[in-house]
N, CA and C of each residue as an Amber inpcrd file, in Angstrom:
protein
   213
  26.6380000  31.1080000   6.6710000  26.4650000  29.7070000   6.9870000
  26.1410000  29.5040000   8.4730000  26.7430000  30.3500000   9.3130000
  26.4620000  30.2640000  10.7470000  24.9950000  30.5990000  11.0210000
  24.4470000  31.5420000  10.2600000  23.0300000  31.8880000  10.4360000
  22.1290000  30.6980000  10.1350000  22.4940000  29.8970000   9.1440000
  21.6900000  28.7290000   8.7990000  21.7330000  27.6900000   9.9140000
  22.8790000  27.4900000  10.5140000  22.9970000  26.5260000  11.6210000
  22.1920000  27.0060000  12.8240000  22.2610000  28.2810000  13.1220000
  21.4690000  28.8340000  14.2270000  19.9830000  28.7080000  13.9260000
  19.6110000  28.9050000  12.6840000  18.2150000  28.7550000  12.2790000
  17.7500000  27.3090000  12.4380000  18.6130000  26.3550000  12.0970000
  18.2850000  24.9340000  12.3030000  18.0630000  24.6280000  13.7830000
  18.9610000  25.0780000  14.6280000  18.8240000  24.8150000  16.0640000
  17.5700000  25.4720000  16.6310000  17.2950000  26.6760000  16.1880000
  16.0930000  27.3700000  16.6560000  14.8250000  26.6550000  16.1930000
  14.8410000  26.1120000  14.9910000  13.6500000  25.4250000  14.4900000
  13.3970000  24.1360000  15.2700000  14.4540000  23.4030000  15.6150000
  14.2590000  22.1970000  16.4060000  13.7840000  22.5400000  17.8150000
  14.3380000  23.5750000  18.4080000  13.9090000  23.9900000  19.7380000
  12.4540000  24.4340000  19.7280000  12.0730000  25.2060000  18.7310000
  10.6960000  25.6790000  18.6210000   9.7180000  24.5210000  18.4410000
  10.0650000  23.5600000  17.6100000   9.1490000  22.4500000  17.3710000
   9.0190000  21.5630000  18.6070000  10.1110000  21.3340000  19.3250000
  10.0130000  20.5480000  20.5610000   9.1820000  21.2740000  21.6120000
   9.3580000  22.5790000  21.7180000   8.5710000  23.3480000  22.6750000
   7.0940000  23.3720000  22.3040000   6.7910000  23.3830000  21.0160000
   5.3910000  23.3540000  20.5790000   4.7030000  22.0760000  21.0500000
   5.3390000  20.9450000  20.7880000   4.7000000  19.6860000  21.1740000
   4.6890000  19.4970000  22.6830000   5.6950000  19.9690000  23.3790000
   5.6960000  19.8720000  24.8400000   4.5900000  20.7320000  25.4380000
   4.3740000  21.9200000  24.9000000   3.3180000  22.7810000  25.4220000
   1.9350000  22.2240000  25.1130000   1.7710000  21.6060000  23.9560000
   0.4840000  20.9780000  23.6420000   0.1950000  19.8430000  24.6180000
   1.1970000  19.0060000  24.8490000   1.0170000  17.8720000  25.7620000
   0.7470000  18.3600000  27.1820000   1.4660000  19.3860000  27.6180000
   1.2490000  19.9260000  28.9610000  -0.1380000  20.5510000  29.0820000
  -0.5880000  21.2580000  28.0560000  -1.9140000  21.8610000  28.0850000
  -2.9950000  20.7930000  28.1860000  -2.8580000  19.7210000  27.4390000
  -3.8470000  18.6440000  27.4870000  -3.8770000  18.0020000  28.8660000
  -2.7170000  17.8060000  29.4600000  -2.6780000  17.2090000  30.7960000
  -3.3060000  18.1300000  31.8410000  -3.0330000  19.4280000  31.7440000
  -3.6440000  20.3870000  32.6750000  -5.1490000  20.4420000  32.4690000
  -5.5880000  20.3960000  31.2230000  -7.0120000  20.3740000  30.8910000
  -7.6950000  19.1610000  31.5310000  -7.0710000  17.9960000  31.4230000
  -7.6490000  16.7730000  31.9910000  -7.7270000  16.8540000  33.5190000
  -6.6990000  17.3590000  34.1500000  -6.7030000  17.4810000  35.6060000
  -7.7660000  18.4690000  36.0560000  -7.8890000  19.5830000  35.3580000
  -8.8390000  20.6110000  35.7530000 -10.2860000  20.1480000  35.6060000
 -10.6200000  19.5360000  34.4780000 -12.0070000  19.1920000  34.2200000
 -12.4140000  17.8160000  34.7400000 -11.4880000  16.8750000  34.8300000
 -11.8480000  15.5320000  35.2590000 -11.3370000  15.1870000  36.6420000
 -10.4560000  16.0020000  37.1840000 -10.0090000  15.8140000  38.5480000
  -9.0480000  14.6540000  38.7720000  -8.6450000  13.9770000  37.7250000
  -7.7010000  12.8780000  37.8830000  -6.2820000  13.4140000  37.9140000
  -5.4110000  12.6550000  38.5210000  -4.0060000  13.0430000  38.5710000
  -3.2710000  12.2970000  37.4660000  -2.7440000  13.0370000  36.5270000
  -2.0010000  12.4600000  35.4210000  -0.5260000  12.7510000  35.6230000
   0.2830000  11.8410000  35.1930000   1.7290000  12.0610000  35.3010000
   2.3530000  11.9610000  33.9130000   3.5220000  12.5020000  33.7890000
   4.2580000  12.4940000  32.5270000   4.9170000  11.1390000  32.3940000
   4.5140000  10.3540000  31.4140000   5.0370000   8.9980000  31.2240000
   6.1070000   8.9810000  30.1330000   6.7310000   7.8320000  29.9690000
   7.7620000   7.7080000  28.9270000   7.1460000   7.8040000  27.5350000
   5.8890000   7.3830000  27.3870000   5.2130000   7.5280000  26.0960000
   5.0380000   8.9990000  25.7340000   4.8160000   9.8280000  26.7480000
   4.6650000  11.2590000  26.5000000   5.9770000  11.8760000  26.0270000
   7.0700000  11.4560000  26.6450000   8.3790000  11.9570000  26.2240000
   8.6850000  11.5190000  24.8010000   8.3620000  10.2750000  24.4830000
   8.5880000   9.7720000  23.1240000   7.7300000  10.5410000  22.1190000
   6.4850000  10.8340000  22.4600000   5.5940000  11.6020000  21.5940000
   6.1890000  12.9710000  21.2830000   6.6570000  13.6590000  22.3180000
   7.2120000  14.9970000  22.1330000   8.4830000  14.9410000  21.2900000
   9.3540000  13.9810000  21.5680000  10.6170000  13.9000000  20.8300000
  10.4060000  13.5350000  19.3630000   9.6000000  12.5130000  19.1100000
   9.4060000  12.0590000  17.7260000   8.6950000  13.1210000  16.9010000
   7.6010000  13.6230000  17.3970000   6.8570000  14.6150000  16.6300000
   7.6010000  15.9510000  16.5430000   8.3250000  16.2990000  17.6050000
   9.1180000  17.5200000  17.5570000  10.2400000  17.4470000  16.5460000
  10.8970000  16.3000000  16.4610000  11.9710000  16.1360000  15.4780000
  11.4180000  16.1430000  14.0580000  10.2840000  15.5020000  13.8520000
   9.6790000  15.5120000  12.5130000   9.2940000  16.9320000  12.0870000
   8.7070000  17.6720000  12.9940000   8.3550000  19.0520000  12.6660000
   9.6180000  19.8980000  12.4840000  10.6490000  19.6180000  13.2600000
  11.9140000  20.3240000  13.0960000  12.5310000  20.0840000  11.7340000
  12.4190000  18.8680000  11.2370000  12.9330000  18.5620000   9.8990000
  12.1770000  19.3550000   8.8390000  10.8750000  19.4550000   8.9990000
  10.0780000  20.2520000   8.0560000  10.4960000  21.7200000   8.1190000
  10.6920000  22.2360000   9.3340000  11.1570000  23.6140000   9.4750000
  12.5250000  23.8020000   8.8310000  13.4080000  22.8070000   8.9610000
  14.7490000  22.9130000   8.3740000  14.6790000  22.9430000   6.8470000
  13.7730000  22.1840000   6.2800000  13.6130000  22.2120000   4.8220000
  13.1670000  23.6030000   4.3700000  12.2060000  24.1710000   5.0690000
  11.7500000  25.5110000   4.7140000  12.8490000  26.5500000   4.9380000
  13.6240000  26.3880000   6.0020000  14.7150000  27.3350000   6.2760000
  15.7790000  27.2500000   5.1910000  16.0890000  26.0300000   4.7520000
  17.0810000  25.8620000   3.6930000  16.5920000  26.4810000   2.3940000
  15.3220000  26.2690000   2.0760000  14.7730000  26.8640000   0.8540000
  14.8210000  28.3840000   0.9210000  14.4830000  28.9540000   2.0710000
  14.5180000  30.4130000   2.2130000  15.9480000  30.9340000   2.1660000
  16.8810000  30.2000000   2.7720000  18.2850000  30.6350000   2.7790000
  18.8820000  30.5910000   1.3800000  18.5930000  29.5420000   0.6420000
  19.1330000  29.4050000  -0.7160000  18.5000000  30.4420000  -1.6470000
  17.2200000  30.6600000  -1.4970000  16.5250000  31.6280000  -2.3520000
  17.0110000  33.0520000  -2.0800000  17.3160000  33.3480000  -0.8160000
  17.7700000  34.6870000  -0.4500000  19.1940000  34.9430000  -0.9200000
  19.9990000  33.9060000  -0.9750000  21.3920000  34.0220000  -1.3720000
  21.4950000  34.2100000  -2.8210000
């Protein structure tokens, strides 16, 4: 059961990092090619949190299915 909880936490961390890295890459891309200075706004934080949590929930469903099937 502890493995499942660790798997849940890892899936949420992975999904948040995925969306944060995508957002950071896009901002770096814009600065490099267009020369404008972009800053991290509250909308960006909301985007990362909402989409990261949604993807984390999907990962948790798959983790639960794999854990139950393996047991």
